[in-house]
FIKOL-389063 format. One line per 10 residues: number of its first residue (from 1); their letters; for each residue y, z, x of C-alpha. Coordinates in steps of 0.02 Angstrom, whole numbers, padded with zeros to 5 digits. Each point is the difference from the previous one (the first is absolute). Layout:
BEGIN
NUM	a	Y:Z:X; ...
//
This chain:
BEGIN
1	metsapqsia	-01059:-02134:02781; 00102:00130:00089; 00133:00002:-00133; -00115:-00010:-00150; -00109:00150:00045; 00132:00134:-00031; 00042:-00082:-00165; -00183:00007:-00053; -00014:00182:00049; 00159:00043:-00098
11	asnapphgff	-00063:-00094:-00148; -00168:00087:00003; 00085:00173:00001; 00128:-00038:-00136; -00021:00066:-00177; -00044:-00125:-00135; 00136:-00118:-00059; 00002:00087:-00171; 00055:00164:00077; 00157:-00079:00073
21	tmagklvpsf	00037:-00084:-00165; -00013:00163:-00096; 00097:00098:00131; 00133:-00133:00004; 00026:00023:-00185; -00002:00190:00002; 00116:00031:00148; 00153:-00078:-00085; -00039:00102:-00157; -00002:00162:00099
31	daqrghlfpw	00156:-00049:00096; 00089:-00032:-00165; -00019:00185:-00047; 00113:00057:00142; 00158:00077:-00070; -00079:00019:-00172; -00117:00146:00028; 00111:00146:-00052; -00041:-00010:-00187; -00182:00031:00045
41	aavffgggaa	00051:00175:00058; 00029:00048:-00182; -00164:-00084:-00048; -00103:00101:00123; 00094:00162:-00035; -00037:-00024:-00185; -00180:-00045:00041; -00017:00162:00098; 00070:00101:-00145; -00114:-00090:-00123
51	syfaltwepe	-00150:00034:00112; 00036:00187:-00010; -00003:-00008:-00191; -00159:-00105:00004; -00098:00132:00096; -00139:00089:-00096; 00019:00160:00101; 00149:00106:00047; 00038:-00011:00186; 00003:00163:00096
61	rtfylalstv	00103:00049:00152; -00122:-00079:00122; 00025:-00169:-00085; 00189:00011:00014; -00014:00062:00179; -00112:-00145:00049; 00110:-00127:-00088; 00156:00072:00081; -00084:-00009:00171; -00041:-00184:-00026
71	llvllaaslr	00180:-00030:-00052; 00069:00085:00155; -00120:-00098:00113; 00055:-00165:-00077; 00184:00045:00016; -00022:00057:00180; -00097:-00158:00044; 00135:-00108:-00077; 00135:00087:00101; -00097:-00001:00164
81	fplartpgvt	-00087:-00169:-00006; 00095:-00155:-00063; -00165:-00088:-00035; -00039:00133:-00131; 00153:-00046:-00102; -00095:-00116:-00115; 00017:-00028:-00187; -00172:00078:-00024; 00052:00163:00084; 00163:00004:-00098
91	aavfailgcl	-00096:-00029:-00162; -00118:00144:00041; 00147:00115:00038; 00083:-00034:-00168; -00165:00016:-00094; -00034:00169:00081; 00178:00057:-00037; -00021:-00048:-00183; -00163:00096:-00016; 00068:00154:00088
101	wagfqahnva	00159:00000:-00102; -00092:-00016:-00166; -00112:00145:00047; 00149:00106:00053; 00092:-00033:-00163; -00155:00037:-00103; -00009:00173:00077; 00188:00023:00000; 00017:-00020:-00191; -00146:00117:-00037
111	apvlefryyg	00037:00111:-00150; -00109:00107:-00115; -00102:-00090:-00133; -00076:00087:-00151; -00183:00037:00024; -00045:00022:-00183; 00056:-00043:-00177; 00141:00118:-00043; 00059:00059:-00171; 00141:00125:-00016
121	piegrivaid	00186:00026:00032; 00089:-00134:00102; 00173:00034:00071; 00107:-00110:00111; 00160:-00098:00027; 00020:-00178:-00065; 00023:-00123:00144; -00051:-00164:-00084; -00008:-00067:-00178; -00097:-00154:-00054
131	ksgsdkprlt	-00133:-00057:-00124; -00189:00000:00009; -00113:-00149:-00030; -00018:00057:-00181; 00190:-00002:-00019; 00018:00190:00000; 00145:00088:00088; -00058:00062:00170; 00079:00129:00114; -00031:00031:00185
141	ldqvildrva	00029:00181:00050; 00025:00085:00167; 00017:00187:00041; -00159:00018:-00104; -00070:00167:-00059; -00176:00005:-00076; -00082:00154:-00072; -00137:00074:00110; 00026:-00134:00134; 00056:00065:00169
151	paktpkyvrv	00163:-00077:00067; -00095:-00069:00151; -00114:-00098:-00118; 00133:-00053:-00125; 00042:-00187:00006; 00169:-00051:00067; 00023:-00118:-00149; -00086:-00013:-00169; 00025:-00130:-00137; -00008:00045:-00184
161	slhgdqpflt	-00001:-00119:-00149; 00083:00067:-00158; -00105:-00025:-00157; 00064:00044:-00172; 00176:00053:-00049; 00114:00078:00130; 00142:00074:-00105; 00062:00120:00135; 00014:-00119:00146; 00113:-00142:00053
171	pepglrvmtt	-00070:-00044:00172; 00128:00010:00138; -00020:00005:00189; 00013:00176:00067; -00055:00091:-00158; -00124:00140:00028; -00129:-00010:-00139; -00160:00083:-00058; -00143:-00049:-00112; -00186:00026:-00025
181	ghlsppsgpi	-00108:-00148:00042; -00146:-00081:00087; 00001:-00055:00183; -00136:-00086:00099; -00019:-00061:00178; 00038:-00186:00023; -00152:-00104:-00046; -00094:-00117:00114; -00030:-00187:-00021; -00065:-00058:-00169
191	epggydfqrk	-00138:-00095:00089; -00066:-00016:00179; 00124:-00099:00104; 00137:00017:-00131; 00180:00055:00018; 00011:00168:00088; 00122:00101:-00105; -00041:00159:00095; 00065:-00077:00161; 00165:-00046:-00082
201	twfdqlgglg	00026:00173:-00073; -00043:00076:00170; 00145:-00090:00082; 00111:00038:-00151; -00050:00185:00019; -00045:00001:-00184; -00134:00134:-00018; -00025:00012:-00188; 00017:-00112:-00153; -00015:00046:-00182
211	ytrvpmlvle	00080:00019:-00169; 00064:00125:-00126; -00006:00001:-00189; 00115:00150:-00023; 00191:-00002:00011; 00074:00015:00173; 00132:00135:00020; 00152:00005:00113; 00004:00151:00115; 00155:-00041:00103
221	paqadgfsmw	00139:-00130:-00019; 00004:-00152:00112; 00066:00029:00174; 00033:-00146:00115; -00033:00103:00155; -00025:-00126:00137; 00052:-00179:00031; -00162:-00075:-00071; 00018:00091:-00166; 00184:-00047:-00011
231	lyslrrtiag	-00045:-00181:00034; -00137:00001:-00131; 00120:00074:-00128; 00124:-00139:00043; -00136:-00129:-00029; -00039:00072:-00171; 00186:-00001:-00044; 00019:-00182:00049; -00158:-00047:-00095; 00064:00088:-00156
241	ylkeniggre	00168:-00087:00018; -00084:-00171:00008; -00113:00034:-00149; 00144:00061:-00106; 00129:-00132:00044; -00112:-00154:00007; -00115:00055:-00141; -00148:-00089:-00080; -00149:-00046:00106; 00115:-00060:00138
251	gpfaaailtg	00068:00175:00035; -00165:00076:00058; -00037:-00163:00093; 00164:00018:00095; -00039:00182:00038; -00171:-00051:00068; 00065:-00133:00119; 00148:00102:00063; -00064:00179:00003; -00189:-00016:-00014
261	dradldtdal	00000:00097:-00165; -00132:-00081:-00113; -00014:00144:-00123; 00072:-00092:-00152; -00056:-00177:00042; -00066:-00093:-00152; -00191:-00008:00006; -00010:-00177:-00072; 00130:-00060:00125; -00099:00077:00142
271	valrasnlah	-00158:-00090:-00056; 00094:-00165:-00010; 00074:00023:00174; -00172:00031:00073; -00079:-00148:-00090; 00137:-00117:00063; -00004:00065:00180; 00175:00072:-00017; -00050:00183:00016; 00054:-00007:00182
281	llaisglhmg	00178:00002:-00066; -00028:00181:-00051; -00052:00054:00175; 00156:00033:00101; -00054:-00098:00152; 00055:-00141:00111; 00060:-00112:-00140; 00121:00129:-00071; 00059:00064:00168; 00021:-00177:00065
291	lltgvvfalv	00094:-00060:-00154; 00117:00150:-00005; 00041:-00002:00186; 00016:-00189:-00006; 00128:00010:-00141; 00099:00135:00092; -00011:-00096:00165; 00065:-00159:-00083; 00139:00087:-00098; 00065:00093:00153
301	rwglalapaf	-00008:-00154:00112; 00087:-00110:-00129; 00129:00135:-00033; 00042:00016:00184; 00014:-00189:00013; 00150:00014:-00118; 00091:00097:00137; 00003:-00124:00147; 00104:00113:00111; -00128:00140:-00011
311	smrhnpkkia	-00148:-00119:00017; 00071:-00073:00159; 00005:00171:00084; -00165:00069:-00069; -00171:-00072:-00035; -00017:-00012:-00191; -00187:-00029:00014; -00030:00165:00091; 00113:00097:-00119; -00093:-00075:-00149
321	alcalvvala	-00167:00047:00079; 00060:00179:00029; 00060:00016:-00181; -00165:-00070:-00063; -00094:00125:00108; 00098:00146:-00076; -00035:-00065:-00176; -00186:-00018:00043; -00004:00181:00058; 00084:00058:-00161
331	ylgisgasva	-00121:-00105:-00104; -00146:00077:00094; 00056:00174:-00053; 00045:-00044:-00179; -00163:-00093:-00030; -00109:00147:00051; -00052:-00058:00174; -00177:-00045:-00049; -00113:-00078:00132; 00040:-00174:-00067
341	tqrafimvsv	00187:00034:00009; -00015:00075:00174; -00092:-00157:00053; 00136:-00110:-00075; 00140:00103:00079; -00080:-00009:00172; -00023:-00187:-00016; 00180:-00028:-00055; 00065:00120:00134; -00091:-00094:00137
351	mlcavllekr	00075:-00164:-00059; 00177:00069:-00018; -00010:00083:00171; -00052:-00169:00070; 00159:-00073:-00075; 00102:00140:00081; -00082:-00038:00168; 00026:-00188:-00026; -00186:-00035:-00005; -00096:-00107:-00123
361	aitlravaia	-00024:00113:-00152; -00155:-00069:-00085; -00143:-00017:00123; -00182:00052:00010; 00053:00123:00136; 00115:00087:-00126; -00141:00006:-00127; -00115:00078:00131; 00129:00132:00045; 00021:00045:-00183
371	allvmiiapd	-00189:00011:-00024; -00018:00113:00152; 00137:00117:-00063; -00077:00009:-00174; -00172:00040:00071; 00074:00134:00112; 00083:00081:-00151; -00151:-00018:-00115; -00158:-00063:00088; -00100:00017:-00161
381	svtgpgfqms	00107:-00135:-00081; -00097:-00132:00099; -00143:00019:-00126; 00111:-00014:-00154; 00046:-00154:-00103; 00188:00025:00023; -00005:-00013:00190; -00125:-00142:-00001; 00087:-00107:-00131; 00175:00030:00068
391	faattalvat	-00040:-00047:00179; -00116:-00140:-00051; 00142:-00082:-00096; 00130:00033:00136; -00110:-00060:00143; -00052:-00157:-00093; 00180:-00042:-00049; 00071:00024:00176; -00142:-00099:00078; 00015:-00141:-00127
401	fawlrdqnlr	00188:-00022:00016; -00013:00011:00190; -00127:-00141:-00005; 00111:-00103:-00116; 00148:00029:00116; -00102:-00062:00147; -00052:-00156:-00096; 00184:-00046:-00022; -00029:-00082:-00169; 00157:-00094:-00047
411	wtrgawfkpv	-00044:-00017:-00183; 00014:00189:-00024; 00184:00006:00051; 00085:-00065:-00157; 00143:00106:-00062; -00079:00021:-00172; -00182:-00023:00050; -00007:00131:00140; 00019:00157:-00111; -00118:-00070:-00131
421	falvvssgia	-00129:-00044:00133; 00018:00172:00079; -00024:00087:-00168; -00156:-00100:-00045; -00078:00020:00173; 00039:00186:00013; -00069:00037:-00174; -00156:-00104:00031; -00037:00069:00174; 00032:00180:-00052
431	glatapfgaa	-00113:-00023:-00150; -00140:-00077:00102; 00012:00134:00134; -00003:00148:-00120; -00119:-00067:-00134; -00162:00049:00091; 00065:00176:00030; 00055:00017:-00180; -00166:-00065:-00062; -00097:00118:00114
441	hfnqmaqygl	00099:00155:-00048; 00041:-00036:-00182; -00140:-00120:-00051; 00113:-00130:-00078; 00101:-00152:00043; 00148:-00070:-00097; -00035:-00185:-00027; 00182:-00044:-00032; 00078:00124:00121; 00086:-00137:00102
451	lanllsvpvm	00089:-00067:-00154; 00053:00174:-00056; 00070:00041:00173; 00093:-00165:00012; 00085:00039:-00166; 00034:00184:00036; 00030:00036:00185; 00158:-00109:00010; 00070:00094:-00150; -00038:00166:00085
461	gsvvmpgava	00095:-00056:00156; 00146:-00093:-00080; 00029:00103:-00158; -00081:00173:-00002; 00038:00061:00176; 00180:-00068:00004; 00025:00081:-00170; -00058:00167:00070; 00119:-00015:00149; 00143:-00048:-00117
471	avflyplgld	-00035:00151:-00111; 00014:00116:00151; 00168:-00072:00055; 00070:-00007:-00178; -00056:00176:-00047; 00159:00087:00065; 00103:-00119:-00107; -00102:00034:-00157; -00056:-00183:-00002; -00181:00030:00052
481	wiglevmrlg	-00056:-00066:-00169; 00034:-00176:00064; -00127:00015:00140; -00123:00090:-00114; 00011:-00139:-00129; -00035:-00129:00135; -00152:00103:00051; -00058:00013:-00180; 00005:-00188:-00026; -00098:-00032:00160
491	lawilgvaer	-00131:00131:-00041; -00017:-00064:-00179; -00036:-00174:00072; -00133:00070:00118; -00086:00097:-00140; 00004:-00154:-00110; -00080:-00105:00137; -00134:00133:00028; -00046:00007:-00183; -00002:-00189:-00020
501	iaglggsvrl	-00108:-00028:00155; -00117:00144:-00045; -00024:-00077:-00172; -00067:-00163:00071; -00188:-00024:-00015; -00095:00054:00155; 00152:00078:00081; -00109:00132:00084; -00163:-00033:00091; -00111:00149:00034
511	ipapppfvlp	-00076:00012:00174; -00151:00107:00049; 00024:00128:00138; -00045:-00066:00174; -00115:00086:00124; 00093:00115:00122; -00007:-00121:00147; 00076:-00150:-00090; 00183:00054:00000; 00006:00042:00187
521	lftfgglmlc	-00081:-00168:00038; 00126:-00092:-00108; 00142:00097:00081; -00056:-00047:00174; -00015:-00183:-00049; 00173:00002:-00076; 00073:00081:00156; -00080:-00135:00107; 00087:-00131:-00106; 00168:00087:00012
531	llqgrirasg	00004:00069:00177; -00099:-00121:00108; 00090:-00148:00075; -00063:-00178:00016; -00155:-00080:-00074; -00106:00156:00025; 00088:00079:-00149; -00100:-00117:-00113; -00154:00105:00038; 00075:00130:-00115
541	ilvvalsfgl	-00039:-00117:-00145; -00186:00017:00038; 00012:00189:00002; 00094:00002:-00166; -00127:-00120:-00077; -00142:00111:00062; 00079:00152:-00082; 00016:-00091:-00166; -00179:-00060:00012; -00064:00177:00028
551	wasasrpdll	00107:00061:-00144; -00067:-00134:-00117; -00182:00036:00047; 00014:00190:-00019; -00088:00085:-00145; 00038:00158:-00097; -00118:00150:-00011; -00134:-00003:-00135; 00036:00181:-00047; 00150:00112:00027
561	isdtgrltgf	00002:00188:-00029; 00161:00103:-00001; 00029:00149:00114; -00034:00116:-00147; -00165:-00088:-00038; 00050:-00012:-00183; 00056:-00183:-00006; -00115:-00145:00044; 00031:-00186:00001; -00148:-00121:-00002
571	ltvegrvlnk	00037:-00182:00044; -00070:-00129:-00122; 00028:-00185:-00033; 00130:00044:-00134; 00090:00119:00118; -00012:00183:00050; -00069:00114:-00135; 00073:00176:-00001; -00095:00146:-00072; 00146:00073:-00097
581	pkgdgftarg	00157:-00069:-00085; 00114:00146:00050; 00017:00120:00144; 00022:-00039:00186; 00121:-00134:-00057; 00081:-00028:00170; -00169:-00029:00082; -00059:-00115:-00139; 00158:-00104:00007; -00014:-00014:00190
591	wlendadpad	-00181:-00059:-00007; 00041:-00135:-00127; 00151:-00059:00099; -00105:-00011:00159; -00126:-00104:-00097; 00143:-00115:-00059; -00052:00049:-00176; 00141:-00005:-00131; -00091:00117:-00120; 00058:00178:-00033
601	qetaagraql	-00114:00151:00009; -00042:00001:-00185; -00048:-00185:00002; -00105:00021:00157; -00090:00148:-00078; -00035:-00100:-00159; -00093:-00139:00092; -00164:00093:-00009; 00035:00160:-00100; -00077:00114:00131
611	dpnfaemlig	-00028:00183:-00032; 00137:00089:00102; -00128:00127:00061; -00157:-00105:00022; -00037:-00176:00059; -00141:-00099:00080; 00046:-00151:00105; -00098:-00130:00096; 00083:-00038:00167; -00099:-00134:00090
621	aarvtfiagk	-00180:00056:-00019; 00043:00186:-00005; 00022:00104:-00157; 00149:00119:00007; 00020:00145:-00122; 00164:00090:-00033; 00001:00165:-00095; 00154:00111:-00012; -00017:00087:-00167; -00070:00163:00068
631	tltqvdlaqy	-00071:00088:00150; -00183:-00048:00015; -00143:00115:00046; -00117:-00044:00141; -00131:-00048:-00129; 00121:-00120:-00083; 00051:-00072:00166; -00181:-00029:00050; -00032:-00088:-00166; 00148:-00117:00020
641	ckdtefliap	-00048:-00037:00180; -00169:-00067:-00058; 00086:-00142:-00095; 00143:-00044:00118; 00030:-00047:00181; 00174:00079:00008; 00067:00147:-00102; 00183:00045:-00023; 00022:00179:-00063; 00184:00052:00031
651	lnkdtlpcag	-00021:00173:-00081; -00148:00055:00105; 00027:00094:00163; -00182:00020:00046; -00090:-00125:00111; -00071:-00146:-00099; -00189:-00033:00011; 00034:-00187:00026; 00134:-00113:00071; 00166:00026:-00087
661	lnaidfrkng	00168:00087:-00008; 00046:00173:-00061; 00159:00104:-00018; 00001:00047:00184; -00002:-00184:00050; 00153:-00039:-00106; 00096:00154:00053; -00035:-00034:00184; 00008:-00190:00008; 00109:-00055:-00147
671	ahsvratetg	-00025:-00164:-00092; -00159:-00101:00026; -00052:-00182:-00014; -00173:-00075:-00019; -00051:-00177:00047; -00165:-00092:-00016; -00067:-00068:00165; -00161:-00085:00053; -00066:00165:00066; 00052:00107:-00148
681	laitnsrdhr	00158:00093:-00050; 00148:00020:00119; 00097:00159:-00038; 00176:00023:00070; 00125:00140:-00026; 00184:00027:00037; -00035:00117:00145; -00102:-00137:00084; 00158:-00105:00008; 00125:00138:00038
691	gsrlwvr	-00102:00123:00100; 00064:00174:00038; 00189:-00016:00016; 00147:00120:-00013; 00039:-00056:-00177; -00180:-00005:-00064; -00049:00157:-00096
//
């Protein structure tokens, strides 16, 4: 009795048996994360930056002061008290740093933006040359002068599309030009919750966009004053050399993958590349940088191996890594140093530096360092498809091959089977990781993308890039044509594969746009799968499945109205019906793509033959009337309000006598959407989603 009593008391005070069972399972899972937490620093830093962009109000100084105070308190506590050095505190520190840095950069890049629609003389210096979505030549100008616009309110950069003949101009970087044209402030999202083009142009310091229909005149000859202009001129020279000496469709393709110049790329070829999921070959990103530096690394290392005496005294691997790093830096400059190329250069540099320091080159830690550096350079990139798709593919590939290495699978070690297995796995994993992001941003998914990449990516690495390197080394000898011909054959194969795959039935599947919260949820689930250790990582599958379920159950708005109020789109069983076959084409195309509707604007407008200026629609139980033909009198408005529950009058500035939208609503709040609910109509506008931010007019 004396010995059993204490046991009974202990038993009565102990938690239930189930608690110990659950804790016993969780403790090993948490212990397994030790030594693998660093990649989460990049995750929380990016989450902090994304939270800044998700705000619907612009933080003031008091917000930054309070957040900075919290940061200092957490840092001080971590330094003073060892118990405060927990993963939760570290996560909070990085999240706060990300938010503060994004806010700082948003204010740091502030530049004037046009406040009205401008028509008149436009003068400036050409700093970039490309093509618009309608395949028109497009020039970006700096040192801008606009008539009757004060210098303090003149945009730092404007972009002008050239319509009609331009007999007096051959675009060249550094030319000072003048024309008469139209400029407008960057437009907002085409629908509530849509892509925020104004935010992108804010960080690009692009304050006006427009076009001209009159010839552009040259005021001053090109002057490469400054390293950036000299480098851009060099890029144009190299692109012209490739187009001329390779020729055909392959020449512009070569210029695109080596210099980023897509100006003369064949339109049909571009469509085929997108439909076959090979358009990523045009973006100078991790694939190109990795292939090029890999070829240089291998050539230098093999070359040094032919000199045993030298190799015995020096480390060939480090010399090869240093040479590859120099080539990567040169490629960064020649390719235009876009955000995608910067991201690729940082990633490759981290890996090559790891080789120089005799560390493992390809790890999740290296990926996290690269992501942190990219977000420090351009925090806004965290919301873009390039950043998301690039790091999704890289993180998934590194995590997958690390897992396979840990499994020690003997059947993957065959001399011939190992490279084939690596190619299939890498193409499949990269495709699976990036497909949701591509579908969310571009509303389509290539059904046969894996097959196209299996047939094309090896050719890019074993034929095209080595051909480019050979052309560089053979150029002084006048034998560069050999390398260029090798490139041409490889590029011709890739274009042929793209066209054949794109021609297969059902090669492209259209995907409706997801709600805003779906992609962050999927991203978090994917990161759990890649970064967590042990069995707990399987919980990421549930999060990913939840995101797909929410995406599949989401519905599109019953009615969309453009920011001008002139274009409407009413959702029917046959698809969205547009009120006019022409005009506001960019908005119309975006709506249909977000609906996963393959129709063009003219087809969508022909579904019901609506009057462009008048329509009556039944949304749920409510009658909605749209009238844009003229400004209505108060008597007319009162009459229409008798027969409708909601009136849309985009030309009227006076207050409406019933529920509805007028010109002031569209000018102030942008595009609108209307949904039928059990309690009536739910009206949403772009400003509801974006709030009052620096980049919102």
